[in-house]
TORKOL-4160 file (C-alpha; in steps of 0.2 Angstrom, whole numbers, padded with zeros to 4 digits, m for minus):
121
<pt num="1" X="0594" Y="m0280" Z="m0685"/>
<pt num="2" X="0599" Y="m0263" Z="m0694"/>
<pt num="3" X="0584" Y="m0264" Z="m0707"/>
<pt num="4" X="0572" Y="m0265" Z="m0690"/>
<pt num="5" X="0577" Y="m0251" Z="m0680"/>
<pt num="6" X="0569" Y="m0237" Z="m0690"/>
<pt num="7" X="0555" Y="m0246" Z="m0698"/>
<pt num="8" X="0537" Y="m0249" Z="m0686"/>
<pt num="9" X="0529" Y="m0263" Z="m0690"/>
<pt num="10" X="0509" Y="m0264" Z="m0691"/>
<pt num="11" X="0505" Y="m0283" Z="m0683"/>
<pt num="12" X="0487" Y="m0277" Z="m0681"/>
<pt num="13" X="0485" Y="m0271" Z="m0699"/>
<pt num="14" X="0474" Y="m0259" Z="m0694"/>
<pt num="15" X="0484" Y="m0244" Z="m0703"/>
<pt num="16" X="0486" Y="m0227" Z="m0692"/>
<pt num="17" X="0478" Y="m0228" Z="m0678"/>
<pt num="18" X="0475" Y="m0212" Z="m0668"/>
<pt num="19" X="0477" Y="m0216" Z="m0649"/>
<pt num="20" X="0471" Y="m0200" Z="m0642"/>
<pt num="21" X="0462" Y="m0185" Z="m0649"/>
<pt num="22" X="0453" Y="m0171" Z="m0638"/>
<pt num="23" X="0442" Y="m0164" Z="m0651"/>
<pt num="24" X="0436" Y="m0179" Z="m0661"/>
<pt num="25" X="0441" Y="m0192" Z="m0675"/>
<pt num="26" X="0448" Y="m0185" Z="m0692"/>
<pt num="27" X="0430" Y="m0189" Z="m0700"/>
<pt num="28" X="0420" Y="m0174" Z="m0690"/>
<pt num="29" X="0433" Y="m0163" Z="m0693"/>
<pt num="30" X="0424" Y="m0154" Z="m0705"/>
<pt num="31" X="0411" Y="m0150" Z="m0692"/>
<pt num="32" X="0422" Y="m0142" Z="m0681"/>
<pt num="33" X="0428" Y="m0131" Z="m0696"/>
<pt num="34" X="0422" Y="m0111" Z="m0696"/>
<pt num="35" X="0407" Y="m0107" Z="m0707"/>
<pt num="36" X="0410" Y="m0094" Z="m0720"/>
<pt num="37" X="0395" Y="m0084" Z="m0725"/>
<pt num="38" X="0390" Y="m0081" Z="m0742"/>
<pt num="39" X="0384" Y="m0065" Z="m0743"/>
<pt num="40" X="0375" Y="m0057" Z="m0759"/>
<pt num="41" X="0389" Y="m0043" Z="m0768"/>
<pt num="42" X="0377" Y="m0029" Z="m0763"/>
<pt num="43" X="0381" Y="m0034" Z="m0744"/>
<pt num="44" X="0399" Y="m0036" Z="m0746"/>
<pt num="45" X="0411" Y="m0021" Z="m0744"/>
<pt num="46" X="0428" Y="m0022" Z="m0754"/>
<pt num="47" X="0444" Y="m0014" Z="m0755"/>
<pt num="48" X="0457" Y="m0014" Z="m0769"/>
<pt num="49" X="0474" Y="m0009" Z="m0768"/>
<pt num="50" X="0490" Y="m0010" Z="m0776"/>
<pt num="51" X="0505" Y="m0019" Z="m0767"/>
<pt num="52" X="0521" Y="m0023" Z="m0770"/>
<pt num="53" X="0527" Y="m0031" Z="m0752"/>
<pt num="54" X="0535" Y="m0046" Z="m0753"/>
<pt num="55" X="0533" Y="m0048" Z="m0770"/>
<pt num="56" X="0550" Y="m0043" Z="m0776"/>
<pt num="57" X="0546" Y="m0026" Z="m0783"/>
<pt num="58" X="0530" Y="m0033" Z="m0793"/>
<pt num="59" X="0516" Y="m0023" Z="m0792"/>
<pt num="60" X="0498" Y="m0035" Z="m0788"/>
<pt num="61" X="0483" Y="m0028" Z="m0786"/>
<pt num="62" X="0474" Y="m0036" Z="m0771"/>
<pt num="63" X="0457" Y="m0036" Z="m0767"/>
<pt num="64" X="0451" Y="m0040" Z="m0748"/>
<pt num="65" X="0436" Y="m0038" Z="m0738"/>
<pt num="66" X="0425" Y="m0056" Z="m0747"/>
<pt num="67" X="0412" Y="m0064" Z="m0738"/>
<pt num="68" X="0410" Y="m0080" Z="m0749"/>
<pt num="69" X="0413" Y="m0099" Z="m0749"/>
<pt num="70" X="0430" Y="m0102" Z="m0760"/>
<pt num="71" X="0419" Y="m0108" Z="m0777"/>
<pt num="72" X="0413" Y="m0091" Z="m0778"/>
<pt num="73" X="0429" Y="m0082" Z="m0776"/>
<pt num="74" X="0436" Y="m0094" Z="m0789"/>
<pt num="75" X="0424" Y="m0091" Z="m0802"/>
<pt num="76" X="0426" Y="m0072" Z="m0798"/>
<pt num="77" X="0445" Y="m0073" Z="m0801"/>
<pt num="78" X="0443" Y="m0082" Z="m0816"/>
<pt num="79" X="0432" Y="m0068" Z="m0824"/>
<pt num="80" X="0443" Y="m0052" Z="m0817"/>
<pt num="81" X="0458" Y="m0062" Z="m0824"/>
<pt num="82" X="0450" Y="m0061" Z="m0842"/>
<pt num="83" X="0446" Y="m0045" Z="m0842"/>
<pt num="84" X="0460" Y="m0039" Z="m0836"/>
<pt num="85" X="0471" Y="m0049" Z="m0846"/>
<pt num="86" X="0483" Y="m0053" Z="m0833"/>
<pt num="87" X="0484" Y="m0069" Z="m0821"/>
<pt num="88" X="0480" Y="m0071" Z="m0802"/>
<pt num="89" X="0475" Y="m0083" Z="m0787"/>
<pt num="90" X="0466" Y="m0082" Z="m0771"/>
<pt num="91" X="0476" Y="m0081" Z="m0755"/>
<pt num="92" X="0468" Y="m0081" Z="m0739"/>
<pt num="93" X="0451" Y="m0078" Z="m0744"/>
<pt num="94" X="0458" Y="m0061" Z="m0754"/>
<pt num="95" X="0461" Y="m0060" Z="m0772"/>
<pt num="96" X="0476" Y="m0055" Z="m0781"/>
<pt num="97" X="0478" Y="m0048" Z="m0799"/>
<pt num="98" X="0496" Y="m0046" Z="m0808"/>
<pt num="99" X="0499" Y="m0028" Z="m0812"/>
<pt num="100" X="0491" Y="m0011" Z="m0807"/>
<pt num="101" X="0473" Y="m0014" Z="m0811"/>
<pt num="102" X="0465" Y="m0004" Z="m0796"/>
<pt num="103" X="0453" Y="0008" Z="m0808"/>
<pt num="104" X="0448" Y="m0005" Z="m0819"/>
<pt num="105" X="0445" Y="m0017" Z="m0807"/>
<pt num="106" X="0433" Y="m0006" Z="m0797"/>
<pt num="107" X="0422" Y="m0003" Z="m0810"/>
<pt num="108" X="0420" Y="m0021" Z="m0814"/>
<pt num="109" X="0416" Y="m0026" Z="m0795"/>
<pt num="110" X="0402" Y="m0012" Z="m0797"/>
<pt num="111" X="0395" Y="m0016" Z="m0812"/>
<pt num="112" X="0394" Y="m0035" Z="m0805"/>
<pt num="113" X="0386" Y="m0027" Z="m0789"/>
<pt num="114" X="0399" Y="m0026" Z="m0775"/>
<pt num="115" X="0404" Y="m0011" Z="m0768"/>
<pt num="116" X="0420" Y="m0008" Z="m0771"/>
<pt num="117" X="0433" Y="0005" Z="m0766"/>
<pt num="118" X="0450" Y="0012" Z="m0769"/>
<pt num="119" X="0462" Y="0008" Z="m0751"/>
<pt num="120" X="0478" Y="0016" Z="m0749"/>
<pt num="121" X="0491" Y="0026" Z="m0759"/>
């Protein structure tokens, strides 16, 4: 009796069944996602700034303003990490490189064809 109290039994054998869904089923959820335009580098206006907020005093260089798909950003962050000799990641369509590399990143991005400027103080 105690073993059946917390368990849900699936007698029909159909697995997790959706009873109601307002926007369609999960198979079409990719159709409702917002499309990210994949603009060429010449049409993207990037901002490069150093930030310490929320990172326990560690300086991180943040590059924002990308209008690219995640695969393009993943390739770009790998190249930038190699040239700066530091770690980094992609978060919320922004690239974060560990350390203060503002000048170096602006030079690299302009050579790659991006319009990049240093932002902040």
